[in-house]
C-alpha positions, -999 to +999 in steps of 0.1 A: -241-873-266-255-899-241-291-910-240-301-903-204-318-931-186-343-927-157-317-929-130-288-905-122-265-934-111-269-951-145-263-918-163-231-911-143-216-943-155-219-930-191-200-897-184-163-891-188-140-894-158-134-864-136-100-876-125-077-846-127-105-821-123-103-797-093-135-779-099-159-765-124-164-727-126-195-711-141-189-677-156-213-650-166-211-628-198-191-602-178-164-628-170-174-631-134-173-665-117-209-669-104-204-704-090-178-730-084-184-767-080-155-784-061-146-820-070-154-834-035-177-860-020-213-850-025-205-829-056-187-853-078-218-861-098-224-824-105-188-819-115-192-849-139-224-835-154-211-800-159-178-812-174-198-834-198-221-804-207-189-783-215-175-811-237-208-817-255-223-782-258-194-758-252-214-736-229-244-737-206-273-724-227-310-735-226-303-766-248-274-778-226-295-771-195-324-792-207-300-821-215-284-817-181-318-819-164-324-852-182-290-865-170-298-855-134-329-877-137-347-882-104-327-853-089-345-829-113-379-839-100-367-835-064-352-801-072-386-789-087-404-801-055-378-787-031-361-756-044-327-750-029-321-787-021-301-792-053-285-759-062-266-773-092-299-786-107-317-753-097-292-735-119-301-757-149-338-751-142-333-714-142-313-714-175-338-738-192-365-714-182-348-685-200-321-674-177-288-661-191-264-686-204-231-693-186-196-704-197-183-736-181-146-737-172-131-770-161-102-763-138-075-791-136-061-802-103 
């Protein structure tokens, strides 16, 4: 498990490569895909964080969400101030606040 720094850019450099990842699917307890994060410009950081959370925690529960918020660093503060601006951070905030956990499925390209 990494020790998150104060900047997202520095944290990203500590995460495993997302080469070969097409997307990350988030799945609820009923088996429904509730969100997909495509490996494309503007979302690569989120794909890397969610893949790392899957590898480290196995699923997206409150503990994983708290760690993910630390990894997102300055984006977490911005998401708290501007709800909706960072939907992949908003999801972690909701789970950390007691929302239902999700499974993380990493889909290869």
